[in-house]
N, C-alpha and C positions, 0 to 999 in steps of 0.2 A: 377783200383783196385790195391791192394798191390802186387798181383801176376804179373800183367801186368808190374808194375814198376820194380819188381825184374828181370823179363825177359829182359826188356830194359837195365837194368844195366849189366846183364849177357852178352848181345849182345856187349856192350862196352868192357867188360873184355875180351871177346873172340877175340878181335882184337889184343891182346898182343901176340907177338911171344913166350913169356916166359911161357904161360899157356899150360901145357902139360896134365893135368889131371883135370877132372871136376866131382865132386860128387854132384848129385842132388837126394838125397835119402830121403824117407819119406816126400815128399813134392808134393803131387799129384796136377796135373794141371787139374782143373775141366772143364773149358770151352774149346770148340773146337777152338775158336778164339785165346785163350792164348796158346794152344798147337801148333797151326800154327805158332805163333810168336816164340815159343821155338824151333821148328824144323828148322825154317828159321835161327835163331841165330846160332844153331849148324852147319848148312850147310855152313855158311859163314866163319867158322874157318877152317884153313888148318894146324894148329899146334897141336891141341889136339890129343893125342894118346890114351888116356884112358878115358872112360866114365863109371861112376857108376850111373846108373839110376835104383835104387832099392826101392822096397816097395812103389811104387806109384800106388797102385791097383785101376785102373779104366779103362774104355774103351779107354781113350785117349792115354794110353801107347802103344797101338797097332799102333797108327799113327807114332810113332817113327821109326818103322821098314820100313815104306813106305816113310816117309818124309825127311830122312836124308841120305846123302852120307857118309857112314862109310868106304869108300875104303882106308883110310889112318890110321884107328884105329888099335892099337895092342891089346887092351883089351876092351871088352865090358861086363859089368856086368849088366844084365837085370833081376836079380832075383826078385821074389815077385811082379810081375806086372800084374798077371792074364792074361798074353799073351796066346792066343789060336791059334792053327793051323787050326783046322776044315777043312782040305784039302787044305789050302792055302800054298804057297811056299815061304812066306816072309823070314823065317829063312834060309832055304837052299839057297835061292837067295842071302841073305846077306853074307853067308859064301863064296859062289862062286865068289862074286864080290869084295871080300876083301882078297887078297893074304897076306897082312902083318899081318892079325889077328893071334895072338898067343894064346889068351884065350877068351873063350866065356862062361859066366855063365848064365844059364837059369833055375836054380832050383826054386821051388816054383812058377811055372807057370802051365798052363793047356795045356800041349802039349800032345795031344791024338792020334797022328798018326805018 
C-alpha cells in the first residue's frame, strides 16, 4: 500500500544522522502490520530527538507507547491520538525510562486516571 511504501521510505530517512525531528501528524496508520513497521523504523533511529505524532486518532497509536524506545528523545508530542490509560502504566513508564525528556504533550487524549 501507499502507507507501507511511505514507512519504508521513512525507515531509510531515519538512517541519516542529520534527522533530529520527525513530524508524522494527521496521517493515521490503520493496519497493525504497518504500525509494527512504523515502530520498528522509529526504534532503529538513535539520532531523532523530537517526535510529533499528533492527530492520528485510532487504536494503533497506543502501540507507539509500547513499541518504541524513546529513551533518547527530548520532545514527544502525542496530542490528539485517543491514547487511553485505563489503569495501564505506559505513560508513567515512558517518563521514568526517559531521563532526557524535556517536553511531553498529551492533550486531546483520553487519560482518565
